[in-house]
Every structure is written in C-alpha cells, then in structure tokens.
C-alpha positions in Angstrom: 178.8 76.2 162.8 178.7 79.0 160.3 179.0 78.1 156.6 182.4 78.6 154.9 182.9 81.9 153.1 181.3 81.9 149.7 178.5 79.5 150.4 175.3 81.3 149.5 172.6 79.7 151.7 169.9 81.9 150.1 170.7 80.6 146.7 170.6 77.0 148.0 167.2 77.7 149.5 165.8 79.0 146.3 167.2 76.1 144.3 165.8 73.7 146.8 162.3 75.3 146.4 162.6 74.8 142.7 163.6 71.2 143.2 160.6 70.6 145.4 158.2 72.1 142.9 159.7 70.3 139.9 159.9 66.9 141.5 156.5 67.2 143.1 154.5 68.6 140.2 156.0 66.2 137.6 157.5 63.0 139.1 154.9 62.4 141.8 151.9 63.9 140.1 152.2 61.2 137.4 151.0 58.6 139.8 147.9 60.7 140.5 147.2 61.0 136.8 147.2 57.3 136.0 143.6 56.5 136.8 141.8 59.6 135.3 144.0 59.5 132.2 143.2 55.8 131.7 139.5 56.4 132.1 139.3 59.3 129.7 141.7 58.1 127.0 140.8 54.4 127.3 144.3 53.2 128.1 145.5 50.2 130.1 147.9 50.5 133.0 150.7 49.1 130.8 150.1 51.8 128.2 150.1 54.6 130.7 153.2 53.2 132.4 155.0 53.3 129.0 154.8 57.1 129.1 156.8 57.3 132.3 159.4 54.9 130.8 159.7 57.2 127.8 160.2 60.1 130.2 163.0 58.3 132.0 164.6 57.4 128.7 164.5 61.0 127.5 166.0 62.2 130.7 168.9 59.7 130.3 169.5 60.7 126.7 169.7 64.4 127.5 171.7 64.0 130.7 175.1 64.0 128.8 174.6 67.2 126.7 173.0 68.9 129.7 176.2 68.1 131.7 178.4 69.4 128.9 176.4 72.7 128.7 176.6 73.2 132.5 180.4 72.6 132.4 180.7 75.3 129.7 179.0 77.8 132.0 175.5 77.7 130.6 173.7 76.6 133.7 171.4 79.6 133.8 170.1 78.9 130.3 169.9 75.2 130.9 167.8 75.3 134.1 165.7 78.3 133.0 165.0 76.6 129.7 164.2 73.3 131.4 161.7 74.9 133.7 160.1 76.6 130.7 159.9 73.3 128.9 158.2 71.7 131.9 155.6 74.5 132.0 154.9 74.0 128.3 154.8 70.2 128.7 152.3 70.4 131.5 150.2 72.8 129.6 150.3 70.5 126.5 149.5 67.5 128.8 146.2 69.2 129.8 145.1 69.0 126.1 146.1 65.4 125.2 143.4 63.4 123.5 145.3 60.3 122.3 147.9 57.9 123.5 150.4 59.3 121.0 150.1 62.8 122.3 150.4 61.4 125.9 153.7 59.7 125.0 155.0 62.8 123.2 154.3 65.0 126.2 156.0 62.7 128.6 159.1 62.4 126.4 159.2 66.3 126.4 158.8 66.3 130.2 161.6 63.7 130.6 164.0 65.8 128.5 163.1 68.9 130.6 163.7 66.9 133.9 167.2 66.2 132.7 167.8 70.0 132.9 166.1 70.7 136.2 166.2 67.8 138.7 169.0 66.8 141.1 171.7 65.9 138.6 172.0 69.3 137.0 171.5 71.3 140.2 174.2 69.2 141.9 176.6 70.0 139.0 175.7 73.7 139.5 176.4 73.9 143.2 179.6 71.8 142.8 180.9 74.3 140.3 179.9 77.3 142.4 181.0 76.0 145.8 183.9 73.6 145.2 185.0 73.9 148.8 181.6 73.1 150.4 179.4 71.5 147.8 178.6 68.6 150.1 176.6 70.9 152.5 174.7 72.3 149.5 173.9 68.9 148.1 172.7 67.7 151.5 170.4 70.7 151.8 169.0 70.3 148.3 168.4 66.6 148.8 166.6 67.1 152.2 164.4 70.0 151.1 163.7 68.5 147.7 162.8 65.2 149.4 159.7 66.9 150.9 158.2 67.0 147.4 156.0 64.0 147.9 154.7 65.2 151.2 153.7 68.5 149.7 152.6 67.7 146.1 150.8 64.4 146.5 148.0 65.8 148.7 148.1 69.2 146.8 147.9 67.6 143.3 145.3 65.2 144.5 143.2 68.1 145.8 143.6 70.0 142.6 142.5 67.0 140.5 139.5 66.2 142.8 138.2 69.8 142.8 139.2 71.1 139.3 139.8 68.0 137.2 143.1 66.7 136.0 143.3 69.0 132.9 142.8 72.2 134.9 145.1 70.9 137.6 147.9 70.5 135.0 147.3 74.0 133.8 147.7 75.3 137.4 150.9 73.4 137.8 152.2 74.7 134.5 151.5 78.2 135.7 153.4 77.5 139.0 156.5 76.6 136.9 156.1 79.6 134.7 155.6 82.1 137.5 158.0 80.6 140.0 160.6 78.2 138.7 161.4 80.0 135.4 162.1 83.4 137.0 163.8 81.8 140.0 166.4 80.0 137.8 166.7 83.1 135.5 167.5 85.4 138.4 169.4 83.2 140.9 171.8 81.6 138.4 173.3 84.8 137.1 177.0 85.1 137.2 177.9 81.4 136.5 181.6 80.4 136.9 183.6 80.3 133.7 183.9 77.1 131.7 186.2 74.5 133.2 189.7 74.7 131.9 191.1 72.0 129.6 192.5 68.9 131.2 196.1 69.1 132.3 198.8 67.1 130.4 198.8 63.5 131.5 195.3 63.7 132.9 192.9 60.9 131.8 190.5 61.9 129.0 186.8 61.7 129.5 186.6 58.8 127.1 189.1 56.8 129.1 187.2 57.5 132.3 184.0 56.3 130.7 185.7 53.0 129.9 187.3 52.5 133.3 186.2 49.6 135.5 185.2 51.8 138.5 183.0 54.0 136.3 181.3 51.1 134.7 180.6 49.4 138.0 179.1 52.6 139.4 177.0 52.9 136.3 175.7 49.4 136.7 174.9 50.1 140.4 173.1 53.3 139.6 171.0 51.8 136.8 170.0 48.9 139.0 169.1 51.2 141.9 167.1 53.6 139.7 165.3 50.7 138.1 163.8 50.0 141.5 163.3 53.5 142.9 161.9 54.9 139.6 159.5 52.0 139.2 157.8 52.3 142.5 156.5 55.9 142.7 154.3 55.8 139.6 152.3 52.9 141.0 152.5 53.7 144.7 149.3 55.9 144.8 147.2 53.2 143.1 148.5 50.5 145.4 147.7 52.7 148.4 144.2 53.4 147.1 143.6 49.7 146.7 144.5 49.3 150.3 142.0 51.9 151.4 144.5 54.7 152.0 143.9 58.2 150.7 146.5 60.7 149.3 146.3 62.9 152.4 147.6 60.0 154.6 
C-alpha cells in the first residue's frame, strides 16, 4: 500500500534516526556509566540512581511548556535546541568531578529529553500529518526501539576503549554533528499555530480535571515507574549474571 498523499516518509526516516541516537546515547548509556562513575566519584548505587530520577523529574516538568511551544508552531526551535542541549549536557558530563555536578548534568539532560524524545516528535508528526499520523508514530516507535540494540554495545565499546569521559565527548559530537542539523533542516516549514478552541469546546483546564484524563495519567505514571526503573539497572544485573553488553 502506498502512503497517503502528504506523508513524507523521508522526514519520518530522519526523525527516527534522531530518536535512535538520542534514546540510545542518553537513556541507555546511563546504565553503562553507573559502574565507572561510581568508582571514580566514590558514589553508591543509590546516589547515582538519584541522577536518573532527577532527569525523569526534569523531563516531566518541561513536558508541558514543550507541548505548548510545539502547538504554537515552534517545533523546529524546540527539537533543535533540545539536541543542542543534549550535546552540551554530554560534554559537561565528561568533566564532572562531584556528585553535585553529576546531578546538575542529568537534570539538564532530562530537560533536553523533554524536547527530543518520543512525546515531542509524536506531537510534531500529528500536527504535520493529521490524516496519517498513526503510520508515522508506528515507524518512529519501531526504528527508535532499535536504540538499545545499537547503542548498548556501541557505548560499551567506546567506554572500554576510550574511557567513559572520552566516550561522552564522542556521543556529544554525534549529537552536535547529526541531530542538531537534522532537526534544524528537516523541521522547516512547520504548520501554523493551532486555532483557538471553538465556542462550546471544553477548555484545556477542564480536560485536565476530567476523570478519563486523570485515569490515563495514573496509568501512564504507574507504567513509566516500572519501564523507566528497569533500564538503568539492567546492564549491571546482566553483568552480575555473567552476560556482556554485546549479548
């Protein structure tokens, strides 16, 4: 079946590549950084895990303004700026010497993820392809889901051969040279801001207080509490079982 008119498969492909790089180099690489960071900074597992919790908190806090900016037609600035912030955050991460700096860097990375991961890119394709956004979202999810298969062995190899600080600088360069220009070029010509709501249409505040929205919110929080807690510790658990990253 050919895609409906207006669906830009090349754009979806490039955005999927950016998703793969972003999720793989930040979300999954954190698990590989736990042990070397703990050894060098003298941190416990609970202390290093707090950094990831701060990142998730920052991502949640910035999700609402990011959504508003995208709805107003600023998707190019949002996602380009988010990729630039990730490059800066990874570069700063390579220089951390204390727990405080470690936490600050991950708070910055969490805020940047709010502007670059699935949630904002789903909003972008929904605005651009209202008649076929489901196909775009399925493609983005499938290709972005390969991030762990690509970046866990890649990041592990970089850390083993170059050390975790140099590995982070190389990942920062990847964002600066690939994701930043990709978002800046591909997201030109954003649709105009969404029109004001029609008379009689429920206000956003009323929607936020509605029972269906609250129930969905509880479900999503509970689901993410599980799915976000496992990846940071998965590598360490596999290592303890005698399995390497390449497996």
